[in-house]
C-alpha positions in Angstrom: -11.2 27.7 -9.0 -12.4 24.6 -7.1 -14.6 23.6 -10.1 -11.6 23.9 -12.5 -9.4 21.8 -10.2 -12.1 19.1 -9.9 -12.4 18.9 -13.7 -8.6 18.7 -14.0 -8.5 15.9 -11.4 -11.3 14.1 -13.1 -9.6 14.3 -16.4 -6.4 13.0 -14.9 -8.4 10.1 -13.4 -9.9 9.3 -16.8 -6.4 9.4 -18.3 -5.1 6.9 -15.8 -8.1 4.7 -16.5 -7.5 4.9 -20.2 -3.9 3.6 -19.6 -5.3 0.8 -17.4 -7.7 -0.1 -20.2 -4.9 -0.3 -22.7 -2.8 -2.6 -20.5 -5.9 -4.7 -19.7 -6.0 -5.7 -23.4 -2.8 -7.8 -22.9 -3.3 -8.4 -19.1 -7.1 -8.9 -18.7 -6.9 -10.4 -15.2 -4.6 -7.8 -13.5 -3.5 -4.8 -15.6 -0.9 -3.9 -13.0 0.6 -5.9 -10.1 0.2 -9.1 -12.3 2.2 -11.4 -10.0 2.2 -11.3 -6.3 3.0 -13.2 -3.1 0.3 -13.8 -0.5 1.3 -13.0 3.1 -0.5 -13.2 6.4 0.2 -11.7 9.8 -0.6 -9.0 12.3 -0.7 -5.2 12.5 0.1 -4.0 16.0 -0.6 -0.4 17.0 1.5 0.8 19.9 0.3 1.7 23.4 1.6 4.5 25.4 2.2 8.2 24.7 3.2 9.0 21.1 2.7 11.8 18.5 -0.9 11.7 17.5 -1.9 11.6 13.8 -5.4 12.9 14.2 -6.8 9.5 13.0 -8.3 7.8 16.0 -7.6 4.2 14.7 -3.9 5.0 14.2 -3.7 6.8 17.6 -5.3 3.9 19.6 -3.4 0.8 20.7 -4.8 -2.4 19.1 -4.1 -5.4 17.0 -5.5 -6.6 13.6 -5.0 -9.9 11.8 -4.1 -9.1 8.2 -3.9 -10.6 4.7 -1.3 -8.9 2.5 0.1 -9.1 -1.0 3.6 -8.1 -2.2 3.9 -7.5 -5.9 5.8 -5.8 -8.8 3.6 -3.0 -9.9 4.5 -2.6 -13.6 5.2 -6.3 -14.0 8.6 -5.9 -15.6 10.8 -9.0 -16.1 12.2 -10.3 -12.8 15.8 -9.3 -13.7 14.7 -5.6 -13.7 13.9 -3.4 -10.8 10.2 -2.4 -10.4 7.9 -0.4 -8.2 7.1 -2.7 -5.4 3.6 -2.6 -4.0 2.5 -3.8 -0.5 -1.2 -4.2 0.0 -2.6 -4.9 3.5 -6.2 -5.9 4.4 -7.8 -6.3 7.7 -11.3 -6.2 9.3 -12.3 -3.6 11.9 -15.8 -3.7 13.3 -17.0 -6.0 10.5 -15.7 -3.7 7.8 -12.9 -4.4 5.4 -10.0 -1.9 5.3 -7.2 -1.9 2.6 -4.0 0.0 3.0 -1.9 0.3 -0.1 1.8 1.2 0.0 4.5 1.5 -2.7 8.2 2.0 -2.8 9.1 5.7 -2.6 11.8 7.9 -1.1 11.9 8.3 2.7 12.1 12.1 3.1 10.8 15.4 1.8 9.4 15.4 -1.7 11.0 12.0 -2.3 8.1 10.3 -0.5 5.9 11.4 -3.4 8.1 9.9 -6.0 7.8 6.2 -6.9 11.1 4.3 -7.0 12.1 1.2 -8.8 13.5 -1.4 -6.4 14.7 -5.0 -6.5 14.7 -5.7 -2.8 11.7 -5.3 -0.5 13.8 -5.6 2.7 15.8 -2.4 1.9 12.9 -0.5 0.5 10.8 2.3 2.1 7.0 2.0 1.4 4.6 4.9 1.6 1.0 5.7 0.9 1.9 8.7 -1.3 -1.8 9.9 -1.3 -2.7 11.3 2.1 -5.5 10.4 4.4 -7.6 13.2 5.9 -7.5 13.7 9.7 -8.4 16.4 12.3 -4.8 17.5 12.2 -4.6 17.7 8.4 -3.2 15.3 5.7 -1.6 12.1 6.9 0.8 9.8 5.1 1.7 6.3 6.2 5.0 4.5 5.7 6.7 1.2 6.4 10.3 0.0 6.6 11.9 -3.3 7.4 13.2 -3.8 11.0 13.4 -7.6 11.1 13.7 -10.7 8.9 16.0 -11.7 6.0 18.6 -9.2 4.9 17.4 -9.4 1.3 13.9 -10.1 -0.1 13.9 -9.9 -3.9 10.4 -9.5 -5.2 10.5 -12.5 -7.5 8.0 -15.0 -6.0 10.1 -18.1 -5.9 13.2 -16.3 -4.6 11.2 -14.4 -2.0 9.5 -17.5 -0.7 12.8 -19.4 -0.5 14.6 -16.6 1.4 11.7 -15.8 3.8 10.9 -19.5 4.4 9.6 -19.9 7.9 10.8 -16.6 9.1 8.8 -13.4 9.7 9.2 -10.1 7.9 8.7 -7.2 10.3 8.1 -3.7 9.3 7.9 -0.6 11.4 4.9 1.6 10.7 5.0 5.4 10.7 2.7 8.4 10.1 3.6 11.9 9.0 2.2 15.1 7.6 3.2 15.5 3.9 6.6 17.1 4.7 6.9 16.4 8.4 8.9 13.9 10.4 7.9 10.3 10.5 6.4 9.1 13.8 6.2 5.5 14.7 2.7 4.1 15.4 3.2 0.3 15.2 4.6 -2.8 13.5 3.5 -5.1 10.7 4.6 -8.7 11.0 4.2 -10.9 7.9 4.9 -14.5 7.0 4.1 -16.7 4.0 0.6 -18.0 3.7 0.4 -21.8 4.0 -2.1 -22.6 1.3 -1.6 -20.2 -1.6 1.3 -18.6 -3.4 -0.8 -15.7 -4.5 -4.3 -14.4 -3.9 -7.1 -13.5 -6.3 -8.3 -10.7 -4.0 -8.4 -7.1 -5.3 -7.3 -4.5 -2.8 -9.1 -1.2 -3.0 -8.5 1.8 -0.7 -11.5 3.6 -2.2 -14.0 0.9 -1.5 -12.3 -0.1 1.8 -10.9 3.0 3.5 -8.8 3.0 6.6 -10.9 3.0 9.8 -11.8 6.6 11.1 -9.7 8.2 8.4 -11.2 10.7 6.0 -10.4 11.0 2.3 -9.9 13.9 0.0 -12.1 14.4 -3.0 -9.1 14.9 -5.3 -7.6 11.5 -4.3 -10.9 9.8 -5.1 -11.2 11.5 -8.4 -7.7 10.4 -9.3 -8.0 6.8 -8.1 -11.6 5.7 -8.6 -11.8 5.3 -12.4 -8.6 3.1 -12.4 -9.7 1.0 -9.4 -13.1 0.5 -10.8 -11.6 -0.8 -14.0 -9.1 -3.0 -12.2 -12.0 -4.6 -10.2 -13.6 -5.9 -13.4 -12.5 -9.5 -13.9 -13.2 -9.7 -17.7 
């Protein structure tokens, strides 16, 4: 049964890669997330007693300087809603880590369903695919708790509305269908020297510190991410 499941997952991963390849014909630089906004800031993990996730890095107080990118995943015209992606990168013990979140529902099965949104400030972001911990699968989510009331994900409008303010998001972890538990905050502001970034964020190459991964998530993701990393 495991062999059959692995083959199905590999086929699904190949299918996603084929879709990426087709889009790459018209968008050779970035097949998805074609336009983005570069952000910088900090990720603060809370001190004190709190519900553990089973991932030591999440469960330990600390701070990381981050680079981030907010983008429209499909790349639809700005007048239309889109799936909003939030990619966060930091270095822990000289190793890069990338955390990728996208707009989903907040509860139950809804957190596994991507949602089209216009406004990042009112959106819920989640990892969708779980990390592996000693306590089982772990999802990560973020929601706005500070900053402008609206942040439309059109680069010039977003930059104008955020200006010199900070955008603060509360970070949570949960089992796939369990309650969300706060573990920290993510505070972001506009980068001074670049409207966007050429960096490619990749949670397969750059996993979260001390977090395990599931084979099925790698089989689904790796072909598409490998294709996206190519700059031809």
